[in-house]
C-alpha angles and dihedrals in degrees: 000000000000093000091053092051090050094050089049093050092048092050090047091053092046092048092049090048094049094047090049093050093047090049093049091050090047092050089049093052094047111053114203115231111215122204104259119224095172122095112203139183110183143140110284125211112231111250089188140014093272117119118249134200116268115274120254128214112292112253130143134166126202124179093185109130091005094292136126120201118190130168093209091070128079088207138007124196126202124271123270123174088353099308138089126201118238134192119215130213088272092057095251123135131230138146137260132193125230094277092057094254113146106241099172114026122237102266106124130095088220134356134189133201125285118265125178090351096308137087129205114236136179124217123214092279089057092248115146132227136143136256135196128236091271091057093251112144105243097174115026119242099256103117124102089214133002133183131209121281117259121182091351093309139095136185117234133179124214130212090273091058091250116145127222139175114230136193126228091274093054095254115148107238100169134020118202119221 
């Protein structure tokens, strides 16, 4: 009884191994072509001695799964409220839409995601303020620290380390003691 069970187990393992190996070979022989959603223009490596057109600057945009990938940016954030923050080669931040089009030029020392229609940005002096989705400064960069808006209000800190709660127009609605 034990010998029969051992033989059956050995055959089962051998059979499973054979099927797995055959499947793996079959997969390697038949490459799966996925639908491409990325448009790319980049330098190609010649596969033969044929002459190819000169390479253009690397740049591509993909909106698959809510992401844009582009080689002209040092860094790209995720999309929030239709825009993603991007950092250019000079270290400045701006925003692009899902097609990769620049909506707000890279001009900020730092930028965060849009939240309730506004994004927190920092100027060259590391003072924080808020912009709208067109890039218009809604609340000037005068705060030493600022937090995201929640239910129409945000906490900010001034140069004297005093905290305030402001509304979306920048009006102080509460001073913390």
